[in-house]
C-alpha positions as CSV (number, residue, x, y, z in Angstrom):
1,M,13.8,-15.0,-41.0
2,S,11.0,-12.5,-41.7
3,R,7.4,-12.9,-40.7
4,A,6.4,-13.2,-44.4
5,D,8.3,-16.5,-44.6
6,H,6.1,-18.0,-42.0
7,M,3.0,-16.8,-43.9
8,D,3.9,-18.6,-47.2
9,V,2.8,-22.0,-46.1
10,A,-0.6,-22.0,-47.8
11,A,0.7,-20.4,-51.0
12,Y,3.5,-23.0,-51.2
13,A,1.0,-25.9,-50.6
14,L,-1.2,-24.6,-53.4
15,G,1.8,-24.2,-55.7
16,V,1.2,-20.5,-56.5
17,L,4.6,-19.2,-55.5
18,D,6.9,-18.2,-58.3
19,E,10.2,-20.1,-58.7
20,H,12.3,-17.6,-56.7
21,D,9.8,-17.5,-53.8
22,T,9.5,-21.3,-53.9
23,E,13.2,-21.8,-53.5
24,R,13.4,-19.3,-50.7
25,F,10.5,-20.9,-48.8
26,E,12.0,-24.4,-49.2
27,E,15.2,-23.2,-47.7
28,H,13.2,-21.8,-44.8
29,L,11.2,-25.0,-44.5
30,A,14.3,-27.1,-44.0
31,T,15.0,-25.3,-40.7
32,C,11.6,-24.3,-39.4
33,W,9.7,-27.1,-37.7
34,A,6.6,-24.9,-37.1
35,C,6.1,-24.3,-40.9
36,A,6.9,-28.0,-41.7
37,A,4.2,-29.1,-39.2
38,E,1.7,-26.6,-40.5
39,L,2.3,-27.7,-44.1
40,E,1.8,-31.4,-43.1
41,T,-1.7,-30.5,-41.7
42,M,-2.6,-29.0,-45.1
43,V,-1.9,-32.2,-47.1
44,P,-5.4,-33.6,-46.9
45,V,-7.0,-30.2,-47.7
46,V,-4.8,-29.6,-50.7
47,G,-5.5,-33.1,-51.9
48,M,-9.2,-32.4,-51.8
49,L,-8.8,-29.0,-53.6
50,S,-6.8,-30.7,-56.3
51,G,-9.8,-32.7,-57.3
52,I,-12.0,-29.6,-57.9
53,D,-12.2,-28.5,-61.5
54,G,-11.6,-24.9,-62.4
55,E,-15.2,-24.3,-63.7
56,T,-16.7,-25.3,-60.3
57,M,-14.3,-23.0,-58.4
58,T,-15.2,-20.1,-60.8
59,A,-18.9,-20.6,-60.3
60,L,-18.5,-20.7,-56.5
61,E,-16.3,-17.7,-56.2
62,Q,-17.0,-15.4,-59.1
63,T,-19.2,-13.1,-57.0
64,Q,-16.8,-12.9,-54.0
65,T,-13.3,-13.1,-55.4
66,D,-11.1,-10.7,-57.3
67,P,-11.2,-12.0,-60.9
68,A,-7.5,-11.4,-61.6
69,L,-6.5,-13.3,-58.4
70,L,-8.9,-16.1,-59.2
71,D,-7.6,-16.5,-62.7
72,R,-4.1,-16.7,-61.5
73,T,-5.0,-19.3,-58.8
74,L,-6.9,-21.5,-61.4
75,V,-4.0,-21.5,-63.8
76,A,-1.6,-22.4,-61.0
77,V,-3.8,-25.2,-59.7
78,R,-4.1,-26.7,-63.2
79,A,-0.4,-26.3,-64.1
80,H,1.1,-27.4,-60.7
81,R,-1.4,-30.0,-59.5
82,R,1.0,-33.0,-59.9
83,K,4.0,-30.9,-58.8
84,T,2.1,-29.8,-55.7
85,R,1.2,-33.4,-54.7
86,F,4.9,-34.4,-54.9
87,R,5.8,-31.4,-52.7
88,Q,3.3,-32.5,-50.2
89,L,5.1,-35.8,-49.7
90,L,8.4,-34.1,-49.4
91,A,7.0,-31.6,-46.9
92,T,5.5,-34.4,-44.8
93,A,8.8,-36.2,-44.7
94,A,10.6,-32.9,-43.8
95,A,8.2,-32.3,-41.0
96,V,8.9,-35.7,-39.5
97,V,12.7,-35.4,-39.9
98,V,12.8,-31.8,-38.4
99,F,10.4,-32.6,-35.6
100,G,12.1,-35.9,-34.8
101,G,15.5,-34.2,-34.8
102,L,14.4,-31.5,-32.4
103,T,12.6,-33.8,-29.9
104,G,14.6,-37.0,-30.2
105,V,11.5,-39.1,-30.8
106,G,9.8,-40.8,-33.8
107,F,6.2,-40.2,-34.8
108,A,3.2,-42.5,-34.4
109,S,-0.5,-41.7,-34.2
110,V,-2.2,-43.5,-31.3
111,T,-5.8,-43.2,-30.1
112,E,-7.6,-44.4,-27.1
113,D,-8.7,-48.1,-27.0
114,S,-12.3,-47.1,-27.0
115,A,-12.3,-45.0,-30.2
116,P,-15.7,-45.8,-31.7
117,D,-14.8,-45.3,-35.4
118,V,-11.8,-47.6,-35.6
119,G,-13.4,-51.0,-35.6
120,A,-14.2,-51.4,-39.3
121,L,-15.3,-54.9,-40.2
122,P,-12.4,-57.2,-41.4
123,T,-12.1,-57.5,-45.2
124,T,-12.1,-60.9,-47.0
125,S,-8.4,-61.6,-47.6
126,A,-6.7,-64.4,-49.4
127,P,-4.9,-66.9,-47.1
128,A,-1.4,-65.8,-46.4
129,S,1.3,-68.0,-47.9
130,P,4.1,-69.3,-45.6
131,P,7.2,-67.1,-45.6
132,V,9.4,-69.9,-47.2
133,T,7.2,-70.3,-50.3
134,R,7.4,-66.7,-51.6
135,P,10.7,-65.1,-52.7
136,G,11.3,-61.5,-51.8
137,Q,9.9,-58.9,-54.2
138,P,11.6,-55.6,-55.0
139,G,10.4,-53.0,-52.5
140,D,9.7,-55.6,-49.7
141,P,11.3,-54.8,-46.4
142,G,14.8,-56.3,-46.2
143,V,15.1,-57.1,-49.9
144,G,18.5,-56.0,-51.1
145,G,19.6,-55.1,-47.5
146,N,19.6,-56.5,-44.0
147,P,16.9,-59.1,-43.2
148,V,13.8,-57.7,-41.5
149,E,13.1,-59.2,-38.1
150,G,9.7,-61.0,-37.6
151,K,7.4,-63.5,-39.1
152,Q,6.4,-62.7,-42.7
153,R,2.8,-62.6,-43.8
154,N,1.8,-62.0,-47.5
155,V,-1.9,-61.1,-48.1
156,T,-3.8,-59.9,-51.2
157,D,-7.3,-58.6,-50.4
158,T,-9.8,-60.2,-52.8
159,T,-12.2,-57.2,-52.7
160,T,-9.9,-54.2,-52.9
161,G,-6.9,-55.8,-54.6
162,V,-4.5,-54.2,-52.2
163,V,-1.3,-56.3,-51.7
164,A,0.4,-56.3,-48.3
165,T,3.6,-57.9,-46.9
166,F,3.9,-57.7,-43.1
167,F,6.8,-58.6,-40.8
168,V,5.5,-58.9,-37.2
169,A,8.1,-59.2,-34.4
170,S,7.4,-59.7,-30.7
171,K,9.3,-57.2,-28.6
172,E,9.9,-56.5,-24.9
173,F,7.9,-53.2,-25.4
174,G,5.1,-55.0,-27.3
175,T,5.1,-55.7,-31.0
176,G,7.0,-54.2,-33.9
177,V,5.8,-54.3,-37.5
178,N,7.4,-53.5,-40.9
179,F,5.2,-53.6,-43.9
180,T,4.9,-52.8,-47.6
181,L,1.7,-52.0,-49.6
182,A,1.1,-52.3,-53.4
183,K,-1.9,-51.9,-55.7
184,L,-2.9,-49.0,-53.4
185,P,-4.5,-46.2,-55.5
186,G,-4.7,-42.6,-54.5
187,P,-5.2,-39.9,-53.6
188,R,-6.4,-40.9,-50.1
189,V,-5.5,-40.9,-46.4
190,C,-4.8,-44.3,-44.8
191,R,-4.0,-45.6,-41.3
192,L,-2.9,-48.9,-39.8
193,V,-5.0,-50.3,-36.9
194,V,-4.2,-53.1,-34.5
195,V,-7.3,-55.0,-33.3
196,R,-6.8,-57.0,-30.1
197,K,-8.4,-60.3,-29.2
198,N,-10.6,-58.5,-26.6
199,N,-12.1,-56.4,-29.5
200,T,-10.4,-53.1,-28.5
201,S,-8.3,-51.4,-31.2
202,E,-5.6,-48.8,-31.6
203,I,-4.3,-46.6,-34.5
204,I,-0.6,-47.0,-34.7
205,S,0.3,-45.2,-38.0
206,T,-1.3,-42.8,-40.5
207,W,-0.1,-41.6,-43.9
208,S,-1.3,-40.0,-47.2
209,V,-1.3,-41.6,-50.6
210,P,-0.5,-39.4,-53.7
211,G,-2.6,-39.4,-56.8
212,G,-0.4,-42.0,-58.5
213,G,-0.8,-44.4,-55.6
214,Y,1.8,-47.0,-54.7
215,G,2.6,-50.2,-56.6
216,T,0.4,-49.1,-59.5
217,N,0.9,-48.6,-63.2
218,T,1.5,-44.9,-62.6
219,N,3.9,-45.4,-59.7
220,P,5.4,-48.9,-59.5
221,N,7.2,-48.2,-56.2
222,R,5.7,-49.9,-53.2
223,L,5.0,-48.0,-49.9
224,T,7.3,-49.2,-47.1
225,L,6.5,-48.2,-43.5
226,A,7.2,-49.3,-39.9
227,A,5.1,-49.0,-36.7
228,S,4.9,-50.4,-33.2
229,T,2.4,-51.0,-30.4
230,S,2.6,-51.8,-26.7
231,T,0.2,-54.7,-27.3
232,P,1.9,-58.1,-27.0
233,T,1.8,-60.1,-30.2
234,S,-0.1,-62.9,-28.4
235,E,-2.9,-60.5,-27.7
236,I,-3.3,-59.2,-31.3
237,K,-6.2,-60.5,-33.4
238,H,-5.2,-58.8,-36.6
239,F,-3.8,-55.7,-38.3
240,Q,-6.0,-53.7,-40.7
241,V,-5.1,-51.1,-43.3
242,Q,-8.0,-48.6,-43.6
243,S,-8.8,-45.7,-46.0
244,V,-10.3,-42.7,-44.2
245,D,-12.5,-40.2,-46.1
246,I,-12.9,-36.5,-45.4
247,N,-15.6,-37.2,-42.9
248,G,-13.4,-39.5,-40.9
249,V,-15.2,-42.7,-41.9
250,A,-12.9,-45.7,-42.2
251,S,-13.1,-48.4,-44.9
252,P,-11.0,-51.6,-44.7
253,L,-8.4,-52.1,-47.5
254,V,-6.6,-55.2,-46.3
255,T,-6.5,-57.3,-43.1
256,V,-3.4,-59.3,-41.9
257,T,-3.5,-61.8,-39.1
258,P,-0.1,-62.4,-37.3
259,A,1.3,-65.9,-37.6
C-alpha cells in the first residue's frame, strides 16, 4: 500500500474524496489499524467542523486559503455532512474491530480514581421500576435474543429526558453492565462513569453520538453498549451517563443506581 493511502485519513473524514478514491481508501481502512485508529481520533473534530456554516469558514479563511480549494471544500462539507457523520460511526466500529482482532482485547476507557473532572453532580432521575413490571422494549439488551445477565434498572431522567435501561451483574472480576439509551440527541461525545460509595469514580466507556441521536424521531434505534469495572457491585453508589463538551467539561444526562 502506497504512502498516499495513509495520508487520505483527513480527506476521507471530511468527505472530500471522490467516489473512486473513497472506495480505495475504505478497502485500505479495513486492513490498516493505524489509519482506523487515526480516523477514530478525528471523529470529535469533524463533528465540530460540521456545525460551522460555510459563510463563517469563508470569512475566516478568505485571506489565507486558495479560493478554488476553499470553494471545493465548502461544497463538499455541505453536500456530504450527513454522509460523513455516518462514515465516522463506521470508522469507529472498524477501528475497534481491527484493533481488537490484532491484540485480542476489547476496548474500554479507564481513568485514575482521582480524576477531578469526573464527579459531576447526580441528576434528578425518576424512580426505577422493578424489572418484573416493565415488558422488554425493542432495542433493549436481550430482547429478541438470549436473556441478559444482571438486575434490570429502568430510569428516565426528569431534566434531560434521556431514557436508560441497565442490566448490572456482579462478577468475579468486579461488575459487568449492559445498557441501552434513548431520547439521546446529538451530535455529542458521551461517557459512562461509575461512582463508588467512597466518592471516587472511574470512566468505563466513551462513545460519540451522531447528529440524529439515538431513540429520537430522526433515528428511532436505541444505543446498546456494554462495559465493565473491577469495582464490586456492593461498592458502587451509582452509574452516570455524562455528555462531554469540547473543553472536557462533563454534564450529567442520566444517573442509575444498582438494585
